[in-house]
DOZATI-61554 format. One record per residue: residue number from 1; x, y, z of N, C-alpha, C in turn. Coordinates in steps of 0.2 Angstrom, whole numbers. Each point is the difference from the previous one (the first is absolute). Layout:
REM DOZATI-61554
<NUM, <X, Y, Z>, <X, Y, Z>, <X, Y, Z>>
...
***
This chain:
REM DOZATI-61554
<1, <266, 115, -127>, <-2, -7, -4>, <-2, -5, 6>>
<2, <-5, -4, -2>, <-3, -4, 5>, <5, -5, 3>>
<3, <0, 0, 7>, <4, -5, 4>, <7, 2, 0>>
<4, <2, 6, -3>, <7, 2, 0>, <3, 1, 7>>
<5, <5, -3, 1>, <4, 1, 7>, <-2, -6, 5>>
<6, <-5, -4, -2>, <-2, -6, 5>, <6, -5, 1>>
<7, <4, -1, -5>, <5, -5, 0>, <6, 3, 5>>
<8, <1, 7, -1>, <5, 3, 4>, <-2, 0, 7>>
<9, <-7, 1, 1>, <-2, 0, 7>, <1, -6, 3>>
<10, <-1, -6, -3>, <1, -7, 2>, <7, -1, 2>>
<11, <5, 3, -4>, <7, -1, 1>, <2, 4, 7>>
<12, <-3, 6, 0>, <2, 4, 6>, <-3, -3, 7>>
<13, <-6, -3, -1>, <-3, -3, 6>, <5, -6, 2>>
<14, <2, -4, -4>, <5, -5, 1>, <6, 2, 4>>
<15, <3, 6, -4>, <6, 3, 3>, <-1, 2, 7>>
<16, <-6, 4, 1>, <-2, 2, 7>, <0, -5, 5>>
<17, <-3, -6, -1>, <-1, -5, 5>, <6, -4, 1>>
<18, <4, 0, -5>, <7, -4, 1>, <4, 5, 4>>
<19, <0, 7, -1>, <4, 4, 4>, <-3, 0, 8>>
<20, <-6, 0, 1>, <-3, -1, 7>, <3, -6, 3>>
<21, <0, -6, -4>, <3, -6, 3>, <7, 0, 1>>
<22, <4, 4, -4>, <7, 0, 1>, <1, 4, 6>>
<23, <-3, 6, 1>, <1, 4, 6>, <-2, -4, 6>>
<24, <-6, -4, 0>, <-2, -4, 6>, <6, -5, 2>>
<25, <3, -3, -6>, <5, -5, 2>, <6, 3, 3>>
<26, <2, 6, -3>, <6, 4, 3>, <-1, 2, 7>>
<27, <-6, 3, 1>, <-2, 2, 7>, <0, -6, 5>>
<28, <-3, -5, -2>, <0, -6, 4>, <7, -3, 1>>
<29, <4, 0, -5>, <7, -2, 1>, <4, 4, 4>>
<30, <0, 6, 0>, <4, 5, 4>, <-3, -1, 7>>
<31, <-6, -1, 1>, <-3, 0, 7>, <2, -7, 3>>
<32, <1, -5, -4>, <1, -7, 3>, <7, -1, 2>>
<33, <1, -2, 6>, <7, 0, 3>, <4, -6, -3>>
<34, <-3, -5, -2>, <4, -6, -2>, <2, 1, -8>>
<35, <-5, 3, -3>, <2, 0, -8>, <0, 7, -2>>
<36, <0, 5, 5>, <1, 7, -2>, <6, 2, -4>>
<37, <6, -3, 3>, <6, 2, -3>, <1, -3, -8>>
<38, <-3, -6, 0>, <0, -3, -7>, <-4, 4, -5>>
<39, <-6, 1, 2>, <-4, 4, -5>, <2, 7, -1>>
<40, <3, 3, 5>, <3, 7, -1>, <6, -1, -5>>
<41, <4, -5, 0>, <5, -1, -5>, <-2, -1, -7>>
<42, <-6, -4, 0>, <-3, -1, -6>, <-5, 5, -3>>
<43, <-1, 5, 4>, <-5, 5, -2>, <1, 3, -7>>
<44, <7, 1, -1>, <2, 3, -7>, <-2, -4, -6>>
<45, <1, -7, 1>, <-1, -5, -5>, <-8, 0, -1>>
<46, <-4, 0, 6>, <-7, 0, -1>, <-3, 6, -4>>
<47, <3, 6, 2>, <-2, 6, -3>, <1, 0, -8>>
<48, <6, -3, -1>, <2, 0, -8>, <-4, -5, -3>>
<49, <-2, -6, 3>, <-4, -5, -3>, <-7, 3, -2>>
<50, <-3, 4, 5>, <-6, 3, 0>, <0, 5, -6>>
<51, <6, 4, 0>, <0, 5, -6>, <0, -3, -7>>
<52, <3, -6, 0>, <0, -3, -7>, <-7, -3, -1>>
<53, <-3, -2, 5>, <-7, -3, -1>, <-5, 6, -2>>
<54, <1, 6, 3>, <-4, 6, -1>, <1, 2, -8>>
<55, <6, 0, -2>, <2, 2, -7>, <-3, -5, -5>>
<56, <0, -6, 2>, <-3, -5, -5>, <-8, 0, 0>>
<57, <-3, 2, 6>, <-7, 1, 1>, <-2, 6, -5>>
<58, <4, 5, 0>, <-2, 6, -4>, <1, -2, -7>>
<59, <5, -4, -2>, <0, -2, -7>, <-5, -5, -2>>
<60, <-2, -5, 5>, <-5, -5, -2>, <-7, 4, -1>>
<61, <-2, 4, 4>, <-6, 4, 0>, <0, 6, -5>>
<62, <4, 0, -5>, <0, 5, -5>, <-6, -1, -4>>
<63, <-2, 6, -3>, <-7, 0, -4>, <1, 5, -6>>
<64, <4, -2, -5>, <1, 5, -5>, <-7, 0, -4>>
<65, <-1, 6, -3>, <-5, 1, -5>, <1, -2, -7>>
<66, <-4, -5, -2>, <2, -3, -7>, <-2, 5, -6>>
<67, <3, -1, -5>, <-2, 4, -6>, <-5, -5, -4>>
<68, <-7, 2, 1>, <-5, -5, -2>, <-1, 1, -8>>
<69, <1, -5, -4>, <-1, 0, -7>, <-7, 2, -2>>
<70, <-1, 3, -6>, <-6, 2, -2>, <-2, -5, -6>>
<71, <-6, -1, 0>, <-3, -5, -6>, <-6, -4, 3>>
<72, <-4, -2, -4>, <-6, -4, 1>, <2, -7, 1>>
<73, <-4, -4, 4>, <0, -7, 1>, <6, -3, 2>>
<74, <4, 4, 4>, <7, -2, 3>, <-1, -3, 7>>
<75, <3, -5, 1>, <0, -3, 7>, <7, 1, 3>>
<76, <1, 4, 5>, <7, 2, 2>, <2, -5, 6>>
<77, <6, -1, 1>, <2, -4, 6>, <-2, 3, 6>>
<78, <-3, -4, 5>, <-2, 3, 6>, <6, 0, 5>>
<79, <6, -3, -2>, <5, 0, 5>, <7, 1, -3>>
<80, <5, 2, 4>, <7, -1, -2>, <3, -7, 1>>
<81, <4, -2, -5>, <3, -7, 1>, <2, -3, -6>>
<82, <0, -7, 0>, <2, -4, -6>, <-5, -4, -2>>
<83, <-2, 0, -6>, <-5, -5, -3>, <4, -7, 0>>
<84, <-3, -5, 4>, <3, -7, 0>, <-5, -5, -3>>
<85, <-6, 2, -1>, <-5, -5, -2>, <-5, 3, -5>>
<86, <-1, -3, -6>, <-5, 2, -4>, <-4, -7, -3>>
<87, <-6, -1, 3>, <-3, -6, -2>, <-7, 1, 0>>
<88, <-4, -6, -2>, <-7, 0, 0>, <-2, -5, 6>>
<89, <-5, 3, 4>, <-2, -3, 6>, <-8, 0, 0>>
<90, <-3, -4, 5>, <-7, 0, 1>, <-1, 5, 6>>
<91, <-3, 6, 0>, <-1, 4, 5>, <-8, 0, 1>>
<92, <-2, -3, 6>, <-7, -1, 1>, <-3, 5, 5>>
<93, <4, 4, 4>, <-2, 4, 5>, <-3, 6, -3>>
<94, <2, 3, -5>, <-2, 7, -3>, <-2, -1, -7>>
<95, <5, -2, -4>, <-1, 0, -7>, <-4, -6, -2>>
<96, <0, -5, 4>, <-5, -6, -2>, <2, -4, -5>>
<97, <7, -1, -2>, <1, -5, -5>, <8, 1, -2>>
<98, <2, -3, -6>, <7, 1, -2>, <1, 7, -1>>
<99, <7, 2, 1>, <2, 7, -1>, <8, 0, -1>>
<100, <2, 5, -2>, <7, 1, 0>, <3, 3, 7>>
<101, <5, -3, 2>, <3, 2, 6>, <7, 3, -1>>
<102, <2, 6, 3>, <6, 3, 0>, <2, 1, 7>>
<103, <6, -4, 2>, <2, 0, 7>, <6, 4, 1>>
<104, <1, 5, 5>, <5, 4, 1>, <3, -1, 7>>
<105, <7, -1, 0>, <3, -1, 6>, <3, 6, 3>>
<106, <-1, 2, 6>, <2, 6, 3>, <6, -2, 5>>
<107, <6, 2, -1>, <5, -1, 5>, <0, 6, 5>>
<108, <4, -1, 5>, <0, 5, 6>, <2, 7, -3>>
<109, <4, 0, -6>, <2, 6, -3>, <-4, 3, -4>>
<110, <-6, -3, -2>, <-5, 4, -4>, <-5, 4, 4>>
<111, <-3, 5, -4>, <-5, 4, 3>, <-6, -4, 2>>
<112, <-3, 1, 5>, <-5, -5, 3>, <-7, 4, 0>>
<113, <-1, 5, -3>, <-6, 3, -1>, <-3, -2, -6>>
<114, <-6, -3, 0>, <-4, -2, -6>, <-4, 5, -3>>
<115, <-1, 0, -7>, <-4, 5, -3>, <-6, -4, -5>>
<116, <-5, 4, -1>, <-6, -3, -4>, <3, -1, -7>>
<117, <-1, -6, -2>, <2, -1, -7>, <-5, 3, -6>>
<118, <-6, 1, 2>, <-5, 3, -4>, <-4, 5, 4>>
<119, <-4, 4, -4>, <-5, 4, 3>, <-7, -4, 0>>
<120, <-3, 0, 6>, <-6, -4, 0>, <-3, 0, 7>>
<121, <-4, -5, 2>, <-3, -1, 6>, <2, -6, 4>>
<122, <1, 0, 6>, <2, -5, 4>, <-6, -4, 2>>
<123, <-1, -6, -4>, <-6, -4, 1>, <1, -6, 4>>
<124, <6, -1, 2>, <1, -6, 5>, <7, 2, 4>>
<125, <-1, -2, 6>, <6, 1, 5>, <0, -5, 5>>
<126, <4, -4, 1>, <0, -6, 5>, <7, -1, 2>>
<127, <0, -1, 7>, <6, -2, 3>, <0, -7, 2>>
<128, <6, -4, -2>, <0, -7, 1>, <6, -2, 5>>
<129, <-1, -2, 6>, <5, -2, 4>, <4, -6, -3>>
<130, <6, -1, 2>, <4, -6, -3>, <7, 0, 3>>
<131, <4, -4, -4>, <7, -1, 3>, <5, 6, -2>>
<132, <6, -1, 1>, <5, 6, -1>, <6, -3, -3>>
<133, <-1, -4, -6>, <6, -3, -4>, <4, 6, -3>>
<134, <6, -2, -2>, <4, 5, -3>, <-4, 2, -7>>
<135, <0, 6, -1>, <-4, 3, -6>, <3, -3, -7>>
<136, <7, -2, 0>, <3, -2, -5>, <-3, -7, -2>>
<137, <-3, -4, 4>, <-3, -6, -1>, <-7, 1, -3>>
<138, <-1, -3, -6>, <-6, 2, -4>, <-6, -3, 4>>
<139, <0, -5, 4>, <-5, -2, 4>, <-3, 5, 5>>
<140, <4, 5, 1>, <-2, 5, 5>, <-6, 4, -3>>
<141, <-1, 0, -6>, <-6, 3, -3>, <-7, -3, 2>>
<142, <0, -7, 1>, <-6, -3, 2>, <0, -2, 8>>
<143, <6, 0, 3>, <0, -2, 7>, <1, 6, 5>>
<144, <3, 6, -2>, <1, 5, 5>, <-6, 5, 1>>
<145, <1, 3, 6>, <-5, 5, 1>, <0, 5, -6>>
<146, <-6, 2, -2>, <-1, 5, -6>, <-6, 4, 1>>
<147, <0, 5, -4>, <-6, 4, -1>, <-2, 0, -8>>
<148, <-6, -1, -1>, <-2, -1, -7>, <-4, 7, -2>>
<149, <2, 3, -5>, <-4, 6, -2>, <-3, -1, -7>>
<150, <-6, 1, -1>, <-3, -1, -6>, <-2, 7, -3>>
<151, <2, 1, -6>, <-2, 7, -3>, <-4, -1, -7>>
<152, <-4, 4, -1>, <-4, 1, -6>, <1, 6, -3>>
<153, <4, 0, -6>, <2, 6, -3>, <-5, 4, -3>>
<154, <1, 7, -1>, <-5, 4, -3>, <0, -2, -8>>
<155, <6, -2, -2>, <1, -1, -7>, <5, -6, -1>>
<156, <-2, -5, -3>, <-6, -2, -3>, <-5, -2, 5>>
<157, <-7, 2, -2>, <-5, -2, 5>, <-1, -7, 0>>
<158, <-2, -3, 6>, <-1, -7, 1>, <6, -4, 1>>
<159, <6, 2, 0>, <6, -3, 1>, <1, -1, 7>>
<160, <5, -4, 2>, <2, -1, 7>, <7, -2, 1>>
<161, <3, 3, 5>, <7, -2, 1>, <1, -1, 8>>
<162, <5, -3, 2>, <1, -1, 7>, <7, 1, 2>>
<163, <1, 2, 6>, <7, 1, 3>, <0, -4, 6>>
<164, <5, -5, 1>, <1, -3, 6>, <6, 2, 4>>
<165, <0, 3, 5>, <5, 2, 4>, <2, -5, 5>>
<166, <6, -3, 0>, <2, -6, 3>, <6, 2, 5>>
<167, <-1, -2, 6>, <5, 1, 5>, <6, -6, -1>>
<168, <6, 2, 3>, <5, -5, -1>, <3, -2, 7>>
<169, <6, -2, 0>, <3, -3, 6>, <1, 6, 5>>
<170, <2, 6, -3>, <1, 5, 4>, <-6, 5, 0>>
<171, <-3, 1, -5>, <-6, 4, -1>, <-6, -3, 4>>
<172, <-1, 3, 6>, <-6, -3, 4>, <-6, 5, 0>>
<173, <0, 5, -4>, <-5, 5, 1>, <-2, 3, -7>>
<174, <-6, -1, -2>, <-3, 3, -6>, <-5, 5, 2>>
<175, <1, 6, -2>, <-4, 6, 2>, <-3, 3, -6>>
<176, <-7, -2, -2>, <-3, 3, -5>, <-3, 7, 1>>
<177, <0, 4, -5>, <-2, 7, 1>, <-6, 1, -4>>
<178, <-4, -5, -1>, <-7, 1, -3>, <-5, -4, 3>>
<179, <-6, 0, -3>, <-5, -4, 3>, <-5, -2, -6>>
<180, <-4, -5, 1>, <-5, -2, -5>, <-5, 6, -2>>
<181, <-1, 1, -7>, <-4, 5, -2>, <3, 6, -2>>
<182, <7, 1, 2>, <3, 6, -1>, <3, 0, -7>>
<183, <0, 6, -3>, <3, 2, -7>, <7, 1, 1>>
<184, <4, -2, -4>, <7, 1, 0>, <3, 3, -7>>
<185, <5, 4, 0>, <3, 2, -6>, <6, -4, -2>>
<186, <1, -1, -6>, <7, -4, -2>, <6, 4, 3>>
<187, <4, -4, 3>, <6, 3, 3>, <-1, 2, 7>>
<188, <-6, 0, 3>, <-1, 2, 7>, <3, -5, 5>>
<189, <2, 3, 5>, <2, -5, 6>, <-5, -4, 3>>
<190, <1, -6, 0>, <-6, -5, 3>, <2, -4, 6>>
<191, <7, -1, 1>, <1, -4, 5>, <8, 0, 2>>
<192, <2, -3, 5>, <7, -1, 2>, <1, -7, 3>>
<193, <5, -3, -2>, <2, -7, 3>, <7, 2, 3>>
<194, <1, -2, 6>, <6, 1, 4>, <5, -6, -1>>
<195, <6, 2, -3>, <6, -5, 0>, <-1, -6, -4>>
<196, <1, 1, -7>, <1, -6, -4>, <-7, -4, -1>>
<197, <-2, -1, -6>, <-6, -3, -2>, <-1, -2, -7>>
<198, <-7, -1, -2>, <-1, -2, -7>, <-7, 3, -1>>
<199, <-1, 2, -7>, <-6, 3, -2>, <-2, -4, -7>>
<200, <-6, -3, 0>, <-2, -3, -6>, <-6, 4, -3>>
<201, <0, 0, -6>, <-5, 4, -4>, <-3, -5, -5>>
<202, <-7, 0, 1>, <-4, -5, -4>, <-4, 4, -5>>
<203, <1, -2, -7>, <-3, 4, -5>, <-4, -5, -5>>
<204, <-4, 3, -4>, <-4, -4, -5>, <5, -3, -5>>
<205, <-2, -6, -3>, <5, -3, -4>, <1, 4, -7>>
<206, <-5, 4, -1>, <1, 4, -6>, <5, 6, 0>>
<207, <3, 2, 6>, <4, 5, 0>, <7, -1, -4>>
<208, <3, 5, -2>, <6, -1, -3>, <6, 2, 5>>
<209, <4, -5, 2>, <5, 1, 5>, <6, 4, -2>>
<210, <2, 5, 3>, <5, 4, -2>, <7, -1, 4>>
<211, <0, -5, 4>, <6, -1, 4>, <2, -8, -1>>
<212, <6, -1, 2>, <3, -7, -1>, <3, -2, 7>>
<213, <1, -6, 1>, <3, -2, 6>, <7, 3, 1>>
<214, <2, 2, 6>, <6, 3, 1>, <0, 8, 0>>
<215, <-5, 3, -3>, <-1, 7, -1>, <-1, 3, 7>>
<216, <4, 6, 1>, <-1, 4, 6>, <-6, 5, -1>>
<217, <-5, 0, 4>, <-5, 5, -1>, <-1, 5, 6>>
<218, <-3, 5, -2>, <-1, 6, 5>, <-8, 1, 1>>
<219, <-2, 0, 6>, <-7, 1, 2>, <-3, 7, -3>>
<220, <-5, -1, -3>, <-3, 7, -3>, <3, 2, -6>>
<221, <5, -3, -3>, <4, 2, -5>, <0, -5, -6>>
<222, <3, -6, 2>, <1, -5, -5>, <-7, -3, -3>>
<223, <0, -1, -6>, <-6, -3, -4>, <0, -7, 0>>
<224, <-4, -4, 4>, <0, -7, 0>, <-4, -3, -6>>
<225, <-5, 3, -2>, <-4, -3, -5>, <-5, 6, -3>>
<226, <-3, -2, -5>, <-5, 4, -3>, <-7, -4, -2>>
<227, <-5, 3, 2>, <-7, -3, -2>, <0, 1, -8>>
<228, <-3, -5, -3>, <-2, 0, -7>, <-7, 2, -1>>
***
């Protein structure tokens, strides 16, 4: 399956570099005359802390395969998390007017691989630098660093939806796995946000929303809305 294993690869990369840093610190500590005895005594604690971090990194970068629902005109959740905003906003960057917004908050305990909410073409992809407010703050959607993905579905023809991947206080890296002009399949892996974030979905006002505030959703599985 496309992009399968990339999240796990990112997790192993972080584990590998932190292990190298740990080894370098331990070697430096043992070699240093003044602080060698202290670090040698603390080496067991440092190794235990690294082991806990490594286990958390493996957990954080998990990438389960969703059970993709069948049916026409479905808009699936692009992210795992909690729906905390459903409102009407003006989205001028891609949709060009008023639209329905469904915002999903991702805690550090949620899966952070995002999936295509529909099958279609990536007709817009833009990175916006910004701040790193706590993703629980709703202002983060407009002020934080983010990546905007505009999609044109194969069905219904002529419709548009957008997904904004928003960095948080801890999440400082958004890794898109697609490019403008690329075709994607519903449920396909499209990106990774590292360590806590927010994902906004912009839909036409005519859609039938299938979730409510407080709902837990799963990327590539939960149905956010339906085209009419």
